[in-house]
NUZA-81474 format. One record per atom (N, C-alpha, C): x, y, z. Coordinates in steps of 0.1 Angstrom, whole numbers, plus 5000, padded with zeros to 4 digits. Layout:
BEGIN
XYZ/...
//
This chain:
BEGIN
734069194193/734769094200/734468954194/735568874193/735268744187/734468654196/733768564189/732868474197/733668394207/734868354204/735668274213/736068344226/736068474225/736568554236/735668544248/734368524246/733468514257/732868374259/733268284250/732568154251/732968084264/734068114269/734568044282/733668074293/732768174293/731968204304/730468194302/730068134290/728668114287/728168014297/726968034302/726367934311/726667974326/727568064329/727768104343/726568184347/726168174360/724968244365/725068394362/724068454354/724068594351/724068684364/723468634375/723368714387/724768744392/725768664389/727068684394/727568824388/727268844375/727768964369/726969084373/725869064380/725069184385/725669234398/726469154405/727069194418/727869324417/728769334407/729569454407/728669584404/727669564395/726769674392/725969714405/725469614412/724769634424/725669704435/726869664436/727769724445/728069874441/728269894428/728470034424/727170124427/726070064425/724770134427/724670174442/724870074451/724670104465/725670184472/726970174467/728070234475/728770344467/728270374455/728770494448/727670584443/726770534434/725770624428/724770664439/724370584448/723370614458/723970724468/725170704473/725770814481/725870944474/726270944461/726371074454/725071134452/724071054449/722671104448/722171164461/722571104472/722171154485/722871284488/724071304484/724771434485/724071544477/723671504465/722971604456/721671644462/720871544467/719671574473/719771654485/720771634494/720971714506/721371854502/722171874491/722572004488/721472094484/720272044480/719172124477/718372164490/718672104501/718172154514/718972264519/718872384513/719772484514/719872534529/718772584534/718872634548/719972724550/720772694560/721972784563/723172744553/722972634546/724072594537/724372694526/723372744520/723572844509/724272964514/723873014526/724573134531/725973104534/726372984539/727672954541/728472944528/727872894517/728472874505/728973004499/728173114500/728573244495/729273334505/729673274516/730373354526/731873374521/732473484526/733873514522/734773394526/734473334538/735373224542/735473104532/734273074527/734172954518/734872994505/734673124500/735273164488/736873164489/737273194501/738773184504/739273044502/738472954507/738772804506/738872764491/737872814483/737772774469/738972834462/739272964465/740473024458/741772954462/741872924475/743172854479/743272714473/742172644472/742172514465/742772524451/742272614443/742672634430/744172684430/744472774438/745772844438/746872744442/746672664453/747672564457/747872454446/746772414440/746872314429/747572364417/747272494414/747972554402/749472574405/749772624417/751272644420/751972514421/751272414427/751972274428/752172224414/751272244405/751372194391/752572254384/752672394385/753772464379/755072424384/755172414397/756472374404/756872234399/755872144398/756172004394/756571994380/755972074371/756472084357/757872134356/758172244363/759572304363/760572204368/760272124378/761172024383/761171894375/760071854369/759971724362/760371724348/760171834340/760471834326/761971814323/762871874331/764271844328/764571694330/763871624340/764071484342/763471404330/762371454324/761871384313/762771394301/763371514299/764371534288/765571434290/766071424302/767271344305/766871194302/765771154307/765371014305/765170974291/764671074283/764371054269/765671054260/766571144264/767671174255/768971094259/769171064271/770471014276/770370874282/771470804281/771670684289/772770704299/772570644311/773570674322/773470554331/774570534338/774670414348/773570434359/772970324362/771870324372/770570384368/770370384355/769070454350/767870374354/767970234354/766770154358/766570174373/767670194381/767470214395/766770354398/767270454390/766670584391/765170584389/764770514378/763370504374/762570424385/763170324390/762570244401/762270334413/763370414417/763170494429/762170604427/761970654415/760970754413/759570704415/759470574415/758170514418/757870514433/758870544441/758670534456/757470614461/757270744456/756170824462/754770764458/754670694447/753370634444/752870534453/753770464460/753370354469/753170404484/753570524487/753470574501/752170634503/751470604514/750170664517/750370814520/749370894518/749571044520/749871074534/749371004544/749571034558/751071004561/751670904555/753070884557/753970994551/753571034539/754371144532/754271274541/752971304545/752771424554/753571414567/753671294573/754371274585/755871294582/756371244571/757771254567/758171394566/757371474558/757671614556/757471694569/756571654577/756371724590/757671714598/758371594598/759571574605/760771654599/760771644585/761871704578/761871864579/760671914577/760472064577/760472124591/760272044601/760272104615/761572164618/762672114612/763972164614/764172304608/763372334598/763472464591/762372554595/761572514604/760372594609/759472624597/759172524589/758372544577/756972464578/756772404590/755472334592/754372444592/753172394587/751972474586/752172594577/752872574566/753172684556/752772634542/752572724533/752272694519/753472624513/754672654517/755872594512/755872444515/755472404527/755372264531/754472194522/753272244519/752272184510/752872164496/753472274491/753972264477/755172164476/755972154486/757072054486/756571914487/755571884495/754971754496/754371714482/753571804476/752971774463/754071754452/755171824453/756271804444/756771664445/756971624458/757471484461/756571384455/755271404456/754371304451/754271294436/754371414429/754071414415/755171434405/756371464410/757471494400/757771374391/757771254397/757971134390/756971104379/755671154382/754671134372/754971214359/755471334361/755871414349/757071354342/757971304349/759171244343/758771124335/757971034341/757570914334/756670944322/755571024324/754571044313/755171114301/755871224304/756471304293/757671244288/758571184296/759771114292/759471004283/758470914286/758170804277/757670844264/756970954263/756471004251/757571074243/758371144250/759471224243/760471124236/760771014242/761770924236/761270854223/759970864220/759470804208/759270904197/759571034199/759471124189/760671104179/760371124166/761371104156/762471224156/763671194159/764671304160/764971374146/764571304135/764771364122/764071494120/762871514127/762171634126/762971754131/763571734143/764371844149/765671864141/766271754136/767471764128/767171834115/766071814109/765771894096/765672044099/765072074110/764972224114/766372274116/767272204122/768672254124/769372264111/769172174101/769772184088/769272314081/768072354084/767472474077/767872604084/768772594094/769372714100/768772744113/767872664119/767272704132/768272674143/768272754153/769072734165/768472614173/769272554182/768772444190/767472484198/767472614204/766272654211/765072674202/765372734190/764172754181/763672614175/764572524173/764172394168/763272324179/763772334191/762972274202/761572344203/761572484203/760372554205/759372534194/759772524182/758872524171/758572384165/759372284169/759272154164/758872054175/759772044184/759671934195/758571974205/758572094209/757572134220/756072124215/755772164203/754372134199/753971984199/754971904195/754671754195/754571704209/755271764219/755171724233/753971774240/753371884235/752271944243/751171854248/750671764239/749671674244/750071594257/751371544257/751871474269/751971564281/752571684278/752771784289/751371824295/750371854286/749071894291/748471784299/748571654294/747971544302/748571524315/749971534316/750571524329/750271634338/750171754333/749871874341/748471864347/747571824338/746171814343/745971704354/746771594352/746671484362/747271534375/748371604374/748971654387/747971754393/747371844385/746371934390/745271864398/744771764392/743671684398/744071624411/745271564412/745771514424/745871614435/746471734431/746671834441/745371904445/744371914436/743071974438/742371894449/742471754448/741771664457/742671624469/743771694471/744671654482/743971674495/744071584504/743471594517/744471574529/745071454530/745971424541/747171524542/747771564530/748871654530/748371794535/747271844531/746771974535/746371964550/745671864554/745271854568/746371854578/747471774575/748571764584/749571874583/749971904570/750972014568/750472154568/749172164564/748572304564/748172344578/747772254586/747372294600/746072374599/745872454609/744572534610/744572654600/745772684595/745772804586/745272784572/745372664567/745072634553/743972524552/743072544543/741972444541/741572454526/741572334520/741072314506/739572264508/738972244496/737572194496/737472064504/738471974502/738471844509/738471864524/739371954529/739471974543/738272044548/737672134541/736572214546/735272114546/735172024537/734071924538/734171844550/735471804553/735671724566/735371804578/735771934578/735472014590/733972044592/733372074581/731872104582/731071984586/731471864582/730771744585/731071694599/732371694603/732771634616/732871744627/733471854625/733571954635/732372034638/731572074627/730472154629/729072084627/729171964622/727871884619/726971964610/727572044601/726772124592/726672044578/725771954578/725771864566/725271934553/724372034554/723972104541/725172184535/725972244543/727172314538/728172214532/728372104540/729272004535/728771944522/727471924520/726871874508/727071964496/726872094499/727172194488/728572194484/729472194493/730872194490/731272064483/730671954487/730971824480/730471824465/729271894463/728771904450/729671994441/730272094447/731272174440/732472084436/732972014446/734071924444/733871824433/732671764433/732371664423/732371734409/731671844408/731671914395/733071954390/733872004399/735272044394/736071924390/736071814398/736871694395/736271624383/734971624381/734371564369/734771634356/734671764357/735071844345/736571824342/737471824352/738871804350/739171664345/738371564350/738571424345/738171414331/737071474327/736671474313/737671534304/738171654308/739171714300/740471634299/740871564310/741971474309/741771364300/740571304299/740271204290/740371244275/739971374272/740171424259/741571444256/742371494265/743771514263/744471384261/744071284268/744671144267/744371094253/743271124247/742871074234/743871144224/744171274226/745171344217/746471284219/746871254231/748171194235/748371064228/747270984227/747370844222/747370844207/747070954200/746970964186/748370944180/748470854170/749870824165/750370954157/751670974158/752271084150/752971024138/753071114128/753771074116/755271084118/755971004109/757471004110/757970974124/757370864129/757670824142/758470694142/759570694149/760370574150/760170504163/760570374163/760270294175/760970354188/762170394187/762970444198/764070534194/764170644201/765270734199/766570674204/767670684196/768970634201/769470724211/769770674223/770270754234/771770744236/772370844241/773870854242/774170894256/775470874260/775870914273/776171064273/775771134284/776171284284/777671304286/778171404279/779571434280/779771584283/780971614287/781371754290/780571814301/780271944299/779472024309/778071964311/777571904300/776171854301/776171734311/777271654311/777271544321/777171594335/777771704339/777671744352/776271804355/775671864346/774271914347/773371794349/773471694341/772671574341/772771504355/774071474359/774271394371/773871484383/774071614382/773671704393/772171694395/771371694384/769971684385/769471554391/770171444386/769771314391/770071294406/771171344410/771471334424/770571414433/770271534428/769271624436/767971564436/767471504425/766171434425/766171314434/767171234434/767171114442/767271154457/768071254460/768171304474/766771354479/766071424470/764771474474/763771364476/763871254468/762971144470/763271064482/764571054485/764970964496/764971034510/765271164510/765471224523/764271224532/762971254527/761871254537/761671114543/761571004535/761370874541/762570834551/763770874547/764970844555/764870914568/764471044568/764371124580/763271064589/762171014583/761070954590/761570834598/762270744591/762770624597/763770654608/764670754606/765670794616/764970844628/763970924627/763270984638/762470874646/762070774639/761270664646/762270584655/763570584652/764470514661/765270614670/764670734672/765370834680/765670784694/764870684699/765170634713/765370484711/766070444701/766270294699/764970234695/764470134702/763270074699/762170114709/762470224716/761470274726/760170314720/760170384709/758870424703/758070304698/758770204693/758070084688/757470004700/758269994711/757669924722/756469994728/756470134727/755370204733/754070184725/754170134713/752970104705/752069994711/752669914720/751869804725/751269834739/751469954744/751069984758/750070094759/749270084770/748370194774/748870254786/749670364785/750370424796/749470464808/748370524805/747470574815/746370464819/746370354812/745370244815/743970304814/743770384804/742470444802/741670364793/740370344796/739470264787/739170334774/739470464773/739270544761/740470544752/741570494757/742870494749/742970364741/743270384728/743470274719/744970254716/745570154721/747070134718/747270134702/748270184697/748570194683/748570054676/748969954684/749069824678/747669774674/746569824682/745269784678/744869854665/745369974663/745070034650/745669954638/746869904641/747569814631/746669694628/746169634639/745369514637/744069544629/743469664633/742269704625/742569724610/743669784607/744069814593/744269684586/744969584593/745169454586/743869384583/742969384593/741669324591/740869384580/740869524580/740069594569/740769564555/742069564555/742869534543/742569394538/742569294547/742269164542/740869144537/739869204543/738469204539/738369284525/739069394524/738969474512/739669394500/740769324503/741469254493/740569134487/739869064496/738968964492/737769014484/737169124489/735969174483/736369234469/737369314469/737769384456/738269284446/738869174450/739369074441/738169004434/737168964442/735968894436/735168994427/734969114432/734169214424/734969254412/736369264413/737169304402/737269204391/737269074395/737268964386/735968954378/734868974385/733568964379/733369084369/733869204374/733869324365/734669304353/735869254354/736769234343/736069134333/735469024338/734768924330/733668994322/732869074330/731769144324/732169244313/733269314315/733769404305/734269334293/734869214295/735469144284/734469064276/733369024281/732468944274/731369024267/731169154270/730169234265/730669314253/729869314242/730169404231/729769544235/730569644230/730269784233/730269814248/731269754255/731369774269/732069904273/732269994264/732970114267/732270194278/730970204278/730270274288/730370214301/730370074302/730570004314/731970034320/732870034311/734270054315/734370194321/733770294315/733870434320/733070444333/731970364335/731170364347/731970314359/732770204357/733570154368/734770224371/735170314361/736370404364/735970534371/734670564372/734270684378/734770704392/734870604401/735370634415/736770694415/737570674404/738870734404/738770884403/737670934398/737571084397/736771144409/736471064419/735771114430/736671114443/736671224450/737571224461/737071134472/737971084480/737670984491/736871054502/737171184504/736471254515/734971274511/734771314498/733371324493/732671184494/733371084491/732770944492/732370914506/733270944515/732970914529/731870994534/731771124530/730671204534/729371154528/729371114516/728171054510/727670934518/728570854523/728170734531/727470784544/727970894550/727370944562/725970984559/725771054548/724371104544/723470984540/723970894531/723170794526/722870684536/723870644544/723670534552/723670564567/723270694570/723070734584/721670764588/720770714579/719370744582/718870644593/717770674600/717370594611/716970454607/716470444594/715970304589/717170214587/718270274583/719470194580/720770264584/720970284597/722070354602/723270264603/724170274593/725370194593/726670274596/726470394601/727670484604/728570414614/729870414611/730870364621/730970214620/730270144611/730370004610/731569964600/732069844602/733069794594/732669784579/731369754577/730869734564/731069864555/730869974560/730970094552/732470124549/733370104559/734770124557/735270024546/734869904547/735369804537/734769834524/733569884523/732969924510/733670044504/734070144513/734770254508/736170214502/736870134510/738170094506/738070014493/737069924492/736869844480/736569934468/735770034470/735370114458/736570194453/737470234462/738670304458/739670214451/739670084455/740669994450/740069924437/738769914435/738169834425/738669874411/738770004407/739270034393/740669984391/741569994402/742969944400/742969794398/742069724405/742069574404/741569534390/740569604385/740069574372/741069604361/741869714363/742869744354/744069644354/744269574365/745269474366/744769344360/743469304361/742969174356/742569184341/741969284337/741369294323/742369264312/743569334312/744469304301/744969154301/745069094312/745368944312/744268864306/743068894309/741968824303/741968834288/742168964284/742168994269/743268924262/744368894269/745568834263/745468684261/744468624267/744268474265/743768444251/744368354244/743968324231/742568254231/741668304223/740268234223/740368084220/741368044212/741467914207/741667814219/742267854230/742367774241/741067734247/740167834249/738767804254/737967724244/738167754231/737367674221/737767534221/739067504222/739567364223/739067294235/739067364246/738467294258/736967274257/736267364250/734867334248/734567214239/735467204228/735267094219/735566954226/736366964237/736666844245/735666814255/734566894256/733466874265/733566944278/734467034280/734567104293/733467204295/732867204307/731767294310/732367444311/731467544311/731967684312/732767694325/732267644336/732967654349/734367584348/734367464342/735667394341/736667474332/736167534321/737067614313/737567724320/736767794328/737167904336/738267864346/738067754353/738967704364/740267654358/740167584347/741367514341/742167604331/741567714326/742267794316/742467934321/741368004324/741468144327/742268164340/741868094351/742468124364/743968094364/744467974358/745867954358/746668054350/746068104339/746768204331/746768344336/745868374345/745668504350/746068524365/746668414371/746968424385/747868534389/748868564380/749768674383/748968804384/748068834374/747268954374/746368964386/745768844390/744968844402/745768874415/746968824415/747768854427/748169004427/748469064416/748769204415/747569284420/746369244415/745169314419/744869304433/745169194439/744969174454/745869264462/747169264457/748069354464/747769504463/747269544451/746869674449/745769714460/744769624461/743669644470/744169654485/745069564488/745669554502/746369694505/747169734495/747969864498/747069984499/746069984490/745070104490/744370104503/743969994508/743169984521/744070024533/745269974533/746170014544/746470154545/746570224534/746870374534/745670464533/744470414531/743370504529/743070584541/742970714539/742770814550/741570904549/741270944537/740171044535/738770994539/738270884533/736970834536/736970774550/738070704554/738070644567/737970744579/738570864577/738570964587/737171014591/736170994581/734871034584/733970914589/734470794586/733670674589/734070594601/735270594605/735770504615/735370554629/734970464638/734670504651/735970534659/735870624669/736970664677/737670544683/736970444688/737570334694/738070234685/737870254672/738370154662/739070224651/740170294654/740870364643/741770274634/742070314623/742970244614/744370314616/745370254610/746770304612/746970444607/746470484596/746570624592/745870724601/744770684606/744070774616/744770784629/745370674633/746170674646/747370764644/747970764632/749170844629/748770994630/747671024624/747171164624/746871214639/746271124647/745971154661/747171184669/748171094667/749471114675/750271234670/750171264657/750871384653/750271514659/748971504661/748271624667/748371634682/748971534689/749171544703/750471604706/750571674717/751871734721/752771624728/754071644728/754971554735/755771474725/757071454729/758071384720/757671234719/757071174729/756671034728/755571014718/754571094718/753471084709/753971104694/754871204692/755471224679/756271114675/757071054684/757870944680/757070824677/755970794684/755170684680/754470704667/754170824663/753570854650/754570824639/755870854642/756970824633/757070664631/757070604643/757170454642/756070394635/754770434637/753670384629/753770414614/754270534611/754470574597/755470484591/756570454598/757570364593/757070224590/756270174599/755670044597/754770044585/753970144584/753070154572/753770164559/754870244559/755670264547/756370124544/756870054554/757469924551/756469824545/755269824550/754269734544/753969774529/753869904527/753569954513/754669914504/755869934508/757069904500/757169754497/756869674507/756869524505/755769484495/754569544496/753569514486/753969554472/754669674471/755069724458/756169624452/757069584460/758069484455/757469354450/756469314457/755769194453/754969214440/754369334439/753669364426/754669374414/755869434416/756869434406/757269294402/757369204412/757869074409/756868984402/755569014406/754468934400/753868984388/754169114385/753469174373/753769094360/752769054353/752968974341/753869054331/754868984326/755669054315/754869074303/755269174295/754469214283/754569104273/753369054268/753368954258/753468814263/753368794276/753568654282/752468554278/751268604274/750268514269/750168504254/751068574247/750868584232/751068444226/
//
C-alpha cells in the first residue's frame, strides 16, 4: 500500500482502532469459545447427539438444503442464459425486481408463503420450504451465473460449431466447462443459505420438520438442554465453516481471468419460438417473485384498516400482553442503536483494514460472522453472558451487539471500497498545507465517503429490523421485536391474530423496501472518485 494511502490517519489514537477488535473478541470469539467449552461437558448431551432423532435432524438439514439448491439451479440457470444472451424490453426492471427477495426479512417471506400456500393446503410441508427457498435464492443464481456468462467470448462456441459440433455439444463441451466455476460458487452459496435457514423452517415447517438451526433453538429454549444445543451448535459451526472455506476457494477460481475474453457479449432480441419461451419464463419468474408479497399485502387489508388499528390495542387489557405497536417501537430503537454502533465500528474497521499492510487476515477475521448462523450466535450469548458474575441475558446490550455483529461485515464492505478509491494525493496535499490528521479525515475522507457511510448505515438498519434468529433466543417476552411479534401472532389461532401478523409483516416489508430504494439511490456510482 502506498504511503499516502494511510497518511491521512497517522496520529489518530491507536486505541480507536482496537475497538472493533475488542468488540469481535467479546461478542464473537468469546461466545464461540463458550459453546466449544460447553460442548465438552457431555453429560446427557452426547447421548442426545447420537440419538436417532438428532440424526434425522442432520439428514433433513442436508437433504432440504440439497433439494433447495437443485431446484434453484433448475429454475435460475435458464434466467442466467436469458440475461446473458438476450436483450428485451424492461430488462433493467426485471433485474431490479429480482433483488426484491434479498431485502425481505425471512419472517416476512415465511408469513407471505404461509398465506399463499394455505389456499393449497401446503403449509407445514417440505414443498412449502422448498418454494420459499427458491423465492429467496433464484435471483442469486440468475445474477451470479448470468453476469459471468455474458463475459464469455462467443468465438469459442462459434469455433466449435464451425468444426461440426451441434449446438448442444458445443454448449456441453465448451461453454459449460467455462461456466462451472460460477455455477459451483452460486450453488454452494445457495446451499449455505438453505443449510442455515431458520425462520423459513420454523414457520413453514411447523412441528414436523426441524433443521440443526431449529433444533438448537428448541433444545436451548424449550428443553433448556444446553449441552445438547452446544454440541449441535458445534456441528453447525463445523459444517458452515467447511462450506464457507470451499466457497472461498471456488470464488478464487471464479475470479481467475479467462483467455480469449471480450468485454461484453453482443446481445440480441429473441425472435420466433424462442421469444415466446423467453417471455414466458420472464413472466413466470416475475409472477413468482411478486405473488407472495402481493398476497401478504392483500391479506393484511382483509378487513380494511381493521388489522392495522388492532396493532395499537390490548383487547383483554392484560399486563402480560404486548401490543404489536410496542414491538415496532422496540425494533426501531434497536435498529437505531445498531445503525450507530455498526457505523462507528464499521468505519474504524474499514480504516484499520485500509491503513495496514498485509491486512488480508484481518479482513477474513471480520468477515467470519457472515459464516456463522444467527441462532448459533444467539445461543453463544446465552452461554457466555448468562453466568452469575455477568448475567446479561435479555438485556438490550446483547441484542444490539448481535445485530451489530451480523451487520458489521456489510457495513465494512460498503465503506472500504470508497476509502480505497480516494486518491492519496488529496491527503498528501492537505498535509503539505498543514492540516492535522483529524482535519484531513474530516475535510477529505468524510465528505468523499458520505454516500458509502449512508449505505452502510441503511444496511445496518435493515438487518436489525429483520433479524430473527439471534433475537428469538435473546429478547425478553415483554420486549419483543417486530419479527418475534409476527412469529407469535402466526402461532396463535384466530383470524384477527393472523391478520395482525400480516399487517406487521407488511409494515416490515415496507420499511425494508424503503431502505433498499434509498441504498440504490445513494450507492456510489462506479469510478466516482477516480
